[in-house]
C-alpha positions in Angstrom: 16.3 1.1 14.8 13.7 3.6 15.8 13.0 4.4 19.4 10.3 2.3 21.0 7.3 4.5 21.9 4.2 3.6 23.8 1.2 2.3 21.9 -0.6 5.5 22.1 2.3 7.7 21.1 3.1 5.4 18.1 -0.5 5.3 17.0 -0.9 9.1 17.2 2.3 9.6 15.2 1.0 7.1 12.6 -2.4 8.8 12.4 -0.8 12.2 12.0 0.9 11.0 8.8 -1.5 8.2 7.5 -4.9 10.1 7.5 -3.6 13.4 5.9 -1.9 11.3 3.2 -5.1 9.4 2.5 -7.0 12.7 2.4 -4.4 14.1 -0.1 -4.8 10.9 -2.1 -8.5 11.3 -2.4 -8.2 15.0 -3.3 -5.6 14.3 -5.9 -7.5 11.4 -7.5 -10.7 13.4 -7.7 -8.8 16.6 -8.9 -6.8 14.6 -11.4 -9.9 13.0 -12.8 -11.4 16.4 -13.3 -8.2 18.0 -14.7 -7.0 15.3 -17.0 -8.9 14.9 -20.3 -7.6 11.9 -22.2 -6.2 12.9 -25.6 -6.0 16.7 -24.9 -4.0 17.0 -21.6 -0.2 17.4 -22.1 1.7 14.3 -21.3 4.0 16.1 -18.8 0.8 17.3 -16.8 -0.6 13.8 -16.9 2.7 12.5 -15.6 2.8 15.0 -12.8 -0.7 14.1 -11.7 0.2 10.4 -11.8 3.2 11.0 -9.6 1.3 13.3 -7.3 -1.4 10.5 -6.9 1.2 7.9 -6.0 3.2 9.9 -3.4 0.5 9.9 -0.7 0.3 6.1 -1.0 4.1 5.9 -0.7 3.9 8.1 2.4 1.2 5.9 3.9 3.4 2.8 3.4 6.3 4.7 5.1 4.0 5.5 8.0 3.0 1.8 8.4 6.6 0.7 8.5 7.6 3.5 10.9 4.6 2.6 13.1 5.8 -1.1 13.2 9.3 0.0 14.2 8.0 2.1 17.0 5.8 -0.5 18.8 6.7 -3.4 21.0 8.2 -6.7 19.8 4.9 -8.6 19.7 3.1 -6.0 17.5 6.1 -5.5 15.3 6.6 -9.2 14.6 2.8 -9.7 14.0 2.7 -6.8 11.4 6.1 -7.6 9.8 5.0 -11.2 9.2 1.7 -9.9 7.6 3.7 -7.4 5.6 6.0 -10.1 4.3 3.1 -12.4 3.5 1.4 -9.7 1.6 4.5 -9.0 -0.3 5.0 -12.6 -1.1 1.3 -13.0 -2.2 1.5 -9.8 -4.4 4.8 -10.7 -6.0 3.6 -14.3 -6.7 0.6 -12.7 -8.4 2.8 -10.5 -10.5 4.9 -13.5 -11.6 1.8 -15.6 -12.4 0.2 -12.8 -14.5 3.5 -11.9 -16.1 4.1 -15.5 -17.2 0.5 -15.8 -18.4 1.0 -12.7 -20.5 4.4 -14.0 -21.8 2.7 -17.2 -22.9 -0.3 -15.3 -24.3 -2.8 -17.0 -21.9 -4.2 -13.6 -20.8 -4.1 -10.2 -22.4 -2.6 -7.0 -20.8 -3.4 -6.5 -17.2 -3.3 -3.1 -15.5 -0.4 -3.2 -13.0 -2.2 -0.6 -10.9 -4.3 -3.3 -9.4 -1.3 -4.9 -7.7 -1.1 -2.0 -5.2 -4.6 -2.5 -3.9 -4.0 -6.3 -4.0 -1.1 -5.7 -1.7 -3.1 -3.7 0.9 -5.9 -6.4 0.7 -3.3 -9.2 1.3 -1.7 -7.2 4.1 -5.1 -6.8 5.8 -6.1 -10.4 5.4 -2.6 -11.6 6.5 -3.0 -9.5 9.7 -6.6 -10.7 10.4 -6.8 -14.3 9.2 -4.2 -15.8 11.6 -6.1 -14.3 14.5 -9.4 -15.9 13.3 -7.7 -19.4 13.5 -6.2 -18.6 16.9 -2.7 -18.0 15.8 -1.5 -14.8 17.3 1.9 -14.5 15.7 
């Protein structure tokens, strides 16, 4: 278990990783869109750009989990519950879409959209309980 830090120290450590990762993500997405030409770019280069694009998002997820482990018990449980709810919502969506594809109800679905769906579900799972007066 990580050492519990004060709110400000944990938040600063989080921001020192999260925001540079998001800046790198934007730069790589824009640079990759400029660099990759569908049909003419070698497959290995497109693969490297795809992996490079995903790495900052993975780093941001790691920063979120690290931040949760470095805060107090209340904040930790609030965010861990929201993280678990978001994972359950996202995985449920994956199963639903997967079975709908299996039974040919829907066509192919870009799996990329499950990442943003997770972050949306995490944000809503963090905020919605507070709207209804539930703090944990």
